[in-house]
N, C-alpha and C positions, 0 to 999 in steps of 0.2 A: 504494500499499500503505500503510495506516494504522501509524504507529512505533510508536505506542502498543498496538499489539496484539502486537509482538514478544515473545517472551521474555525475561525478566530475566537478564541477566549482566553480568559486571563490563567496564565500557569502554562500555556501551550509552547510558549516561544522558550521557558525552560526548560521544559521537557526535551524540547529538540535539541536544543545546545548540551544538556546533559548526558544524551545517549550516544552524541559523536566520539568516534574513534578519535584517539589523539594522534595528530598529524603537525608537519609544521606550519599550519595555517594558526594552531593557535599558540604554538612556541613562536610564532614571528610576532605576533599582537603582545604576548606576555613580555618578550625581550625588548619590545619598543617603550612599554610602559616602564620597563624598569632602566632602560635608557635614560629616561627623565629623571629618575631618581638618582641616578648616580653622578650626573653633571650638576644638580639640583645640589646634592650634600658634599659635594666638592668644594662649590661656592659658600656652602654653610660654613665653612671653618677659617674664612678670611681672617677674621681677626686675630682668630688664636695662633695663627703662623706669621702674620706680619708684625704682632706686637713687640715678641722678644727680639727680634732680630732689627726691627727698622723704628716704631715708635717709642720704644724702650729706650734704646741709645741717643735719640734725639731727645730725649727728656720732654716730648710731646705733652704725655700726661702719665699720672702715676697708677697704682695697682688698682686703687679703688675706683678710679674711674673705668680702667681695664674693665672690672667685672661688670661694670653697668653697662659698659658696651657690650658684652657677653650675652649680660640678660635681656638687652635690647634685641638682639637680632636673634637669639636662639630661642629667647621666650616670649616677648610682647608682639614682636612683628610675625613671628610663626603662629602664635596662638590666635592672632587676628584673621591673618591669612587661611588658617585652616578650617575655622569657623564658616568665615564668608563665602570663602571659595567652595566650602564644601558645601553649603546651600546652594550656591549657584550650581553645582553638580547634579545636586537632587532635583533641582527646579528645570534647568535648561540644557543639562547633559554632561557626561564627563569630559567631552571633547572642549566644549566650550571654556569648560574650569582651567584645562590644561594650558588652551592656547593664552586665557587671561594671565595665568600664574607665570608662564614663561616671559611674555612681554613685560610684564611688572619686574622680574629679575633683569631682562636685558636692557630695560630703559631708565631705572632707577638705581643701578648698582655704579654704572661708571664715573659717578662724582666723586666716590670714596678713595677712588685714585688719584684725585688732585689735591686732596687735602689731608694735612694729619690735626685739622682741627676736631677736639672731641665733640664739640656740639654738633657741627655738619655732619661728622660721623654717624651719631648716634641717630639724628633724621633720617639720612641714606640707607643706612644699612636697615634699620628698621621698616622703611617704605619696601625696601627690596624683599625683605625676608617675609612680607605678606606673598608674593609669589612663591618663595619656598615651602611655604606654610600648605598652599593651594596644591602643590605637586603632592608634598606628602599624603593628603588626606584623599587624594583622588589616584593616585597610581596603582596602590595595591587594589582598589575597590575594582577597577577598570577591569584589572587581571582574573579577579577572582571570577569575575564574573562569565567569563567565556571559556572557564575549565572545567570538564567533567570532574564531579567530586572524587571517584576513584583515583584520579591523577593530580589533584589539587596541589597536595605536599611536595610532590616530585617535580611537578612543572613551576610552580611558585619560588621555589625554595631555589630549586635548579636556573632560573632564569635569574633569579636574584643574585646568583656569582657574577653574572656580567654588570649588575649595580656595583657590587663592591669593587670589582675589578675597575671598570671607569672611574668610581668614587676614587680609588686608589693612585690611578695612574694620574687623572686630571687633577686631583687635590695635591699631588707631591712631585712629580716630574717637572710641572711649570715652578714650583717652589725652590725645586733645587738649582734650576737653571737661573730663576729670576730674583729670588729673595737674598740679600737685601738689596743689591744694586738697581734692579730694575722690577721693584715690586709693582710699579703700576701695570707695566706689561700684565702681570700674574692678574691683577684684578681684572682688566679690561678682557682678557681671555675670557673669561664667563661669560661676558656680554656677548660676544663675538658668537661663540658656539651656541650660546642660547637661540640667537637669530637665525645662525645658518643653518642649524640641524634641527633644534628642537621645536621651533615655528610652524617649517613645512611638515615636520611630522604630526603635530597637534592638528595641523589642517587637513592630513590626508587620511589619517586612521577611522575605522566606520565607526560608529557610534556604538555603544553596547547595548546590544538587542534587549537585555532583560530588562534596561532603565527604558528604554521605549515602550515595552510591553506595559510596563509598571505604570506609564504615563498615559496609558492607552491609545499611544501611536502605532498601530499596528500594523499600517500597510508600511511603514519604513521599517519597523523591527521584521517584517516577512521578507522585506527585499534585503537587510543585513543577514538574516539567520538561511536564508536561501543561498546565498553567495557564500558563508560558510560552510553549508552542506555540502553545495557543490565541489568545494576545494576541498575538501575532508574525504568524499568519496573518491575523488580522481585521486589524491595522494594515498588513500589507505589501498587500493588496489582491489576493495571489496565490489561485489555486483551490486549491493542494495546496502543502505543503512540499516542499522538495528530500527526495531520499532519504538517509538517514543512512548513512556510510561504516562500518560496524561493523568491518570487516576491518582498519582503520589504529589502531583503540584497544583499548588493554588494561590495566585498572586492578588492581593489587594490594591486594585488599581484606583489609584487617587491623583487629582492632576496638582494639589499643594501637597507642599511638605508638613505632615503632622507633628511638628519639633515637639509637642507635649508630651509624646508617645515615650520619649526618651527617659521620661522622669518618673513613668509610671509603672506598676505593676514588677512583672519578670524585667522588662526592659531597663528600669529604674534601678531594678538592684546590680545589673549587669553595668549599666552607665557608672555607678557610685564606685563598684569594684575596679573598672577600668581607669576611671579618674584617679583612684589612690594611686595603683601599681605604675601609671604612666607619670604622676607628678613626682614620685619618688625616685622611680629609674632614671627619668631625666636629670634629676637634680643630683644624680649620685654617679651612676657607674657609664652615663651618656655624656652631659654635659660638664657634670662635677669633675670628671676625670678628663674630658677631652678639650674642656677649655685651658686646662693647665698641663697639659702633657707635654707641650714644647717646653714650658716653662722649668718642669721638672727634668726634661731631658738635658736641657741646657745647664742646668743646675747640677746634673751629674756629669758635667764637663765635656758633653757631645757637642760639637760644631755644628752649624746650622745646616750642612750636607748630612753629619750622621745622625742629626735628630729627624730631618725630613726622610732619611732613607730607612728610620726605625719605622715612621708612621707608614711609610710605601709598603716596606713589607708586611707589617702587620695588618694593614686595610687589605691588601691584596692576597696575600698567601694564607694570612690567617683567615680573615674572614672569607674570602672564596673556598678555602679548603673546609672551614667550619659547615658552609652551607650545601656543599658539593656533598658532604657525608652525610648530613640532614636530607637532601633530595634524594639519597640513595635508598634512605628509610622508607621515602615517600610518607603514607599514609599508615604505616607498621605501627608507630610510637603515636600518642596522644601528645599533641602540641602543647598543652600545658605541661606534661613532662620535660618537655624539651625545653621549656622557658627555664623550668627548675635547675636542670643539671647544669645549662649554662652559665646560669648565675654561680652556681657553684665553683663552676672552673674559674669564672673570672677572680671571685673571691681568692682563690688557692693561688693562682699565679701573682695576684698583686701582693698577696702577703709574703712570697717570696721576693717580691721585687723590693719591697722594703728593708730587706736585708742585703740584697745581693743586688748591685747597680753597676757593675761593669758595662762595657759597650756590648761586647755578645751578650750579658746576661738581658741586657734592655731589650736586644733583637728578639730573643729566644721568648721572654718571660710576656715582653708587651704582644709580641704577636700572638702567643696563647691566648691571653688575658682579651687582648682587643677582638681576636677571631671568635671567642665565647660571647663577648658583647654583643657583637654583630649579630649571630644566631639569636640570641637573644631579641634584640631589637627586631629581627626581621620575622621571627616568630609570633611577636607581640603584634605587629602590624597584620601579619596574616590572623591571628585570633581576633582581634577587634573588629577586622571587617567581615568577619563570619557571623559576628556576634547580632548584626542587625539585619533586618529585612530590605529589601532593594529599594523600597519608598523611602528608608531611612539610612542606607547604607553609608554614603558619603557624607551626611549630616553626622551621622553618629559615630563615623571614624574620625572625621574633622573635630566635633566637638571634645569627644575624650583624648584624642591626641593631641588635638589643639590646647584644649584647657590644661591636659598634663604637662603644655610647656611652662605652666606656672613653675614648674620644678625646675627649668631652664632660667625663670626671672630669679627665684631666690637661691637656686643651686649655685651658681657659680660664686654669686655674692658670700654665702655661708662657707663654700668650699675655698673662696680665695680667702676670705678671713683665715680659716683654719691653715690654710697652706702657708700663710705667712706668721701667725701665731705658731705655730708648733715648728716652724722650721729649724730651729735648734734640736728638735729630737728627728729628725728624718722626715718631716711634715706629717708625723703619725696622726695628729686629728684628721688631717684631710683624707690619708688611707681607711682611718677607720669608719669617716662619713660615706666615702664611695662605696666601701663594701658591707656594711650593715644596713643603714636605710636605703643606701643608694641601690642595693642590689639582692642582698639575701631576702629581705622584708617583702618585697614587692613580687618577686617570685616565688614564695611560700604562699602568698596571697592568693594567687593566679592557681597553684598549684591545689589549694586546698578548697578553694570557692568556685574555681573556674567551671566552666562548662566542656563537656565531652565535645570534639568537633570531628573526629576521624572519620573518615570517609562518609559524612553525612551530606545530604542535599542541603544546599542552602536556603531553601523555603522550609526546610524542617528544624534547622538550627534555630531559624529566625521565624517564628511565625507571627 
């Protein structure tokens, strides 16, 4: 029976997508979405890389101001972007949201290359970070909506290997080449890549057919789905596609985003849990560590080239290796258990780094630690996006991950104070903050109170 001949009905598009064989068609779209993440996150760490080797030697501003600059980009700007552009994604589509986000970065970040004035840097890093937040809230949502349930873990984590590779290479090779002597090129590089690479991709990728169906745009959903079905049939070599199991699917079609649902009943419970976990994780193991990693390595006696070399290896080899292992596990292991184990590995490696910090130890321990941290981060992205229904998915992801960036507001400030206050003791307070409230507590919370998602249909996880 030809699935495309079936009458239109809520849930029918989702059923047709989920029964498709996995081919390059889905991999291609997933990899495109992760290319956005990789480029954007490479730009996310600009102040942390430039300050130790440019603005600090220039005496442009001190550690306290630097902490607030990190809080503005990592926290406030991304928070605003994730929520507002998450709403855009659920109301006007995933493609529109990606396009707006990319343009915000490309057009609003370049002034930061022209000044070391603290106030101006706060303004433009804050504004451009709105675009960063938009990509964070949408990329994983788009990817999850086009992948069959039984392949979700393998494809999402496998394609995220590309994300960390792009992030590692684009975030550190230009830094090695251009910081400190030509840091202006380092900053403008991301504006150019966003305009030349990401804007065209946002313009041409198909809209999520799940989103189209959830908004009653059945004709467009049919066209996108039919094209995906035809490509999957051609690439799989099958004579026909499996029959959709329509009885398993039901989609609530609404024209407007019912944001109140995020704070009611079961979704309210999920929202609170995710908010707390994201806030703590971002405050500690992500930005509490990442914001001061370069300063820490500089304090260990590493040159700029050595420090960025450590970050390059840790983000590409560590993060890519960790995600590749998890991708091979696929849906065999519950996602919340991966979140717990990755946090435990991060804590163990950082504990060792506190006592041993030669150049070799920095390479090995930071690579293992940051690799596990990236597994935690991407597993949390995937877990969050699968916790909400299609009509709320980008808004829920944007809200929890976005408001979670409140941890990136106070986290760098608290971490910075502890970093300085306990410097005589090897930054012991900073290490403790990153490891306990910043890693262990949020991971345990998700492991204990989180929901099972393994091999589950999106419409069943988020009813």
